C-alpha positions in Angstrom: -5.2 0.9 -4.2 -6.7 -1.4 -1.5 -9.0 -4.3 -2.9 -12.3 -3.9 -1.0 -13.2 -7.5 -1.9 -9.8 -8.7 -0.9 -10.4 -6.4 2.6 -13.7 -8.2 2.8 -12.0 -11.9 3.4 -9.1 -10.8 5.2 -9.8 -12.1 8.5 -7.8 -12.3 11.8 -7.1 -15.9 10.8 -6.1 -15.1 7.2 -3.8 -12.1 8.7 -2.4 -14.2 11.7 -2.8 -17.8 11.1 -0.1 -20.0 10.2 -0.2 -19.5 6.1 0.6 -15.9 6.7 4.3 -16.4 7.1 4.8 -17.4 3.8 1.5 -15.7 2.1 2.1 -12.5 3.4 0.0 -10.4 6.0 -1.5 -7.0 6.3 -3.7 -6.1 9.4 -7.7 -6.4 8.5 -9.3 -3.1 8.2 -10.7 -3.3 11.6 -6.9 -3.4 12.7 -5.9 -0.2 10.4 -8.8 1.9 11.4 -7.5 2.6 15.0 -4.0 3.1 13.9 -5.0 5.6 11.6 -7.4 7.5 13.5 -6.9 11.4 13.9 -7.8 11.3 17.8 -4.4 9.7 18.3 -2.6 6.2 19.3 -4.8 3.9 21.5 -3.5 4.1 25.1 -3.3 0.4 25.6 -0.4 0.8 22.9 1.7 2.9 25.2 0.7 1.2 28.7 1.0 -2.8 27.4 3.6 -4.3 30.0 3.9 -7.8 27.7 3.0 -9.2 24.6 -0.7 -9.3 23.6 -3.3 -7.6 21.6 -4.5 -3.9 21.9 -7.3 -4.9 19.7 -8.4 -8.6 18.6 -7.1 -7.1 15.3 -4.0 -5.4 16.6 -1.2 -7.5 17.9 1.7 -6.0 20.0 5.3 -7.2 21.1 7.3 -5.6 23.9 10.9 -5.8 23.6 11.9 -3.8 26.9 11.0 -0.5 26.8 10.2 -0.9 23.3 6.6 -1.6 22.0 6.2 -2.8 18.4 3.1 -3.1 16.5 3.2 -5.4 13.5 1.3 -3.8 10.3 2.4 -5.9 7.5 4.7 -8.8 6.4 5.5 -9.5 2.6 5.7 -13.3 2.8 8.0 -15.4 0.6 7.8 -14.0 -2.7 10.8 -16.0 -3.9 9.4 -19.3 -3.2 6.1 -18.5 -5.2 4.0 -17.3 -1.9 3.4 -14.0 -0.9 0.0 -13.9 -2.7 -2.2 -12.6 0.1 -1.0 -9.0 0.1 0.7 -7.0 -2.8 3.0 -4.0 -2.4 0.5 -1.6 -3.2 -1.5 -2.2 -0.5 1.1 -1.9 2.0 2.1 1.2 0.4 -1.3 2.7 0.6 -1.5 1.8 4.4 1.9 3.5 4.8 0.9 6.7 3.2 -2.0 6.9 5.5 0.1 6.1 8.3 2.5 9.0 7.2 -0.5 11.2 7.1 -2.0 10.2 10.5 1.5 10.8 12.0 1.7 14.0 10.7 -1.8 14.7 12.2 -0.8 13.6 15.7 3.0 14.9 15.8 3.7 17.2 12.6 6.3 16.3 10.1 8.4 12.9 10.5 12.0 12.5 10.6 13.9 9.9 8.4 16.1 7.3 9.8 19.2 9.1 8.0 18.6 11.5 10.9 19.3 9.1 13.7 22.9 8.6 12.4 25.4 11.0 14.8 28.9 10.0 16.2 27.9 10.6 19.8 27.1 7.6 22.1 23.9 8.4 23.7 20.2 6.8 23.5 19.6 8.0 19.9 22.8 6.0 18.7 21.7 3.0 20.9 18.4 2.8 19.4 19.8 3.5 15.9 22.2 0.5 16.4 19.2 -1.7 17.5 17.3 -0.9 14.3 20.1 -1.7 12.2 20.6 -5.0 14.0 17.2 -5.8 13.3 17.6 -5.3 9.5 15.8 -1.9 9.4 15.9 -0.3 5.7 13.9 2.7 6.1 12.0 4.6 8.9 10.1 7.6 9.5 10.1 9.0 13.1 8.2 11.5 15.4 7.7 12.6 18.9 4.2 12.3 20.3 3.3 14.5 23.4 6.9 15.3 23.8 7.6 12.2 25.7 6.7 9.5 23.1 8.9 8.4 20.3 6.9 6.8 17.3 8.6 4.8 14.3 7.1 3.8 11.3 9.8 1.0 10.6 10.4 -1.2 7.5 12.8 -4.0 7.8 13.9 -7.2 6.0 14.5 -8.1 2.4 11.6 -9.2 0.0 13.7 -11.8 -1.6 14.4 -13.3 1.5 10.7 -13.4 2.8 11.6 -11.1 5.5 10.3 -7.5 4.5 7.9 -6.4 7.5 6.4 -3.3 8.6 5.6 -1.9 12.1 5.1 0.8 14.4 7.4 1.4 16.8 6.6 3.1 20.2 9.4 4.0 22.3 10.8 6.6 24.5 11.1 10.2 23.0 14.9 10.3 24.0 15.3 7.4 21.4 14.6 9.5 18.7 14.8 13.0 19.6 18.2 14.3 18.6 18.2 17.5 20.9 17.2 15.5 24.1 19.1 12.3 24.2 19.9 10.5 27.4 22.6 8.1 28.4 23.6 5.1 25.9 20.9 2.3 26.4 22.4 -1.4 26.7 20.7 -4.2 25.3 17.8 -3.1 23.0 16.5 -5.6 20.9 14.0 -4.9 18.2 13.9 -8.1 16.3 10.9 -9.9 15.7 9.3 -11.8 12.9 5.7 -12.7 11.7 5.9 -16.0 13.2 5.8 -14.3 16.7 2.6 -12.7 15.6 1.2 -16.2 14.5 2.3 -17.6 17.9 0.7 -14.8 20.0 -2.4 -15.7 18.0 -2.2 -19.3 18.6 -1.5 -18.8 22.3 -4.3 -16.4 22.8 -6.9 -18.6 21.7 -6.8 -16.9 18.2 -6.3 -13.6 19.2 -9.9 -13.1 21.1 -8.2 -12.1 24.1 -7.4 -8.6 24.2 
């Protein structure tokens, strides 16, 4: 369960500052609320064209046609860090995101659903997910044209475990309506990218 005392002190700086790469990070509650609101994903997350901030507590990374909303970073547990966020907190947020996704777009599909033999946009996205270290994913189609992915990647023992929300074309995740193969999809990122984005935008205050 969420520790409300911890949540109270989990500021933008603690979530996105330099120490968060080792200590772990979870969006402050101000960033989690809009992502779990039943009235839908904010339009800014659908329209953004470059790395920036949907809100002062919601970083977004643009990778071509993919938009990545970083949600959590486990931290370098093997080196004795990773104390800023515990697995239970991330798991609870995941459950909330899954419930919200069902409200937005119905029952999700799992990552295994993306594994098929034909070469098309679905397998292109699937290959890019694997290249980026994805270990698990839930997927939805929103409004018929937007694909959403709740994505786990990396390894806890290596200090690279992350959670993110992908916003991609629906043809990348909708097996019944794929398009031609997509060349050059790159979904790689780390919390260091979030830290740099926070620093370059003056502490994340610029949206």
